[in-house]
C-alpha positions in Angstrom: 5.5 14.4 -4.4 2.4 12.3 -4.0 -0.2 14.9 -3.4 -2.6 12.7 -1.5 -2.9 9.2 -0.1 -6.5 8.1 0.2 -7.3 7.0 2.8 -5.1 7.1 5.9 -8.3 6.5 7.8 -8.3 2.9 6.4 -4.8 2.3 7.6 -5.6 3.8 11.0 -8.7 1.7 11.4 -6.7 -1.4 10.6 -3.9 -0.8 13.1 -6.4 0.1 15.8 -7.7 -3.5 15.7 -5.9 -5.0 18.7 -4.6 -8.1 16.8 -3.1 -5.9 14.1 -1.6 -3.3 16.5 1.9 -4.4 15.3 1.2 -3.0 11.9 0.9 0.6 13.1 4.6 1.6 13.0 5.3 -0.1 9.6 2.2 1.5 8.1 3.2 4.9 9.3 6.6 4.5 7.8 5.1 3.4 4.5 2.8 6.4 4.6 5.6 8.8 5.2 7.8 7.4 2.5 5.0 7.3 -0.1 3.8 10.8 0.7 7.3 12.0 -0.2 7.6 10.0 -3.4 7.2 11.3 -6.9 6.5 8.2 -9.0 5.8 8.5 -12.7 5.6 4.8 -13.6 5.3 1.4 -11.8 9.0 0.9 -12.3 9.6 4.0 -10.1 7.7 2.2 -7.3 9.8 -0.9 -7.8 13.0 1.1 -7.5 11.9 2.4 -4.1 10.1 -0.8 -2.9 11.8 -3.7 -4.5 9.4 -6.2 -2.9 6.3 -4.5 -4.2 4.2 -6.4 -6.8 2.8 -4.6 -9.8 -0.7 -5.8 -10.8 -1.8 -4.3 -14.0 -0.7 -0.8 -14.8 -1.9 1.0 -11.7 -2.3 -1.5 -8.8 0.6 -2.2 -6.5 0.8 -4.7 -3.6 3.2 -3.7 -0.8 4.6 -6.1 1.8 4.2 -4.6 5.2 6.1 -5.6 8.4 8.2 -8.3 6.7 5.3 -9.6 4.6 3.0 -10.2 7.6 0.6 -7.8 6.0 -0.3 -6.9 2.4 -1.4 -3.5 1.3 -3.1 -3.0 -2.1 -3.2 0.5 -3.6 -4.1 2.0 -6.9 -1.9 4.8 -8.1 -2.9 7.7 -10.4 0.6 8.7 -11.7 -0.6 11.7 -13.6 -2.3 13.4 -10.6 0.0 11.8 -8.0 -2.8 10.1 -6.0 -2.5 6.8 -4.1 -5.8 5.1 -3.2 -5.7 2.5 -0.5 -7.9 -0.3 -1.7 -7.3 -3.1 0.7 -5.2 -4.2 3.7 -5.0 -7.5 5.5 -2.8 -10.3 6.6 -0.8 -12.3 4.1 -3.2 -15.3 4.6 -6.2 -13.1 3.9 -4.5 -11.7 0.8 -4.1 -15.2 -0.5 -7.9 -15.6 -0.5 -8.7 -12.5 -2.6 -8.4 -11.8 -6.3 -6.4 -8.6 -6.3 -7.4 -7.8 -9.9 -11.0 -7.5 -8.8 -10.7 -5.0 -5.9 
């Protein structure tokens, strides 16, 4: 089981923005699923989330709400930690370099 997802606060602050309110339920579902996961490798993530994109060895990009939003996390597989690095719209995601966050 993933011991910790850091930080749920980042997710909550995002969905509390009125124009992103529709992300609340999908992010809660993602959070619940990930908190129950026990991934050892990026391939384990892909088995559960087929649309996730692996960036390097530890960063994963998740599609949220039918790809309306993108969520970038870093995973420490050894210690079972997921670090929320960035969340935004698909359009905002297209403007960032995910390898540098």
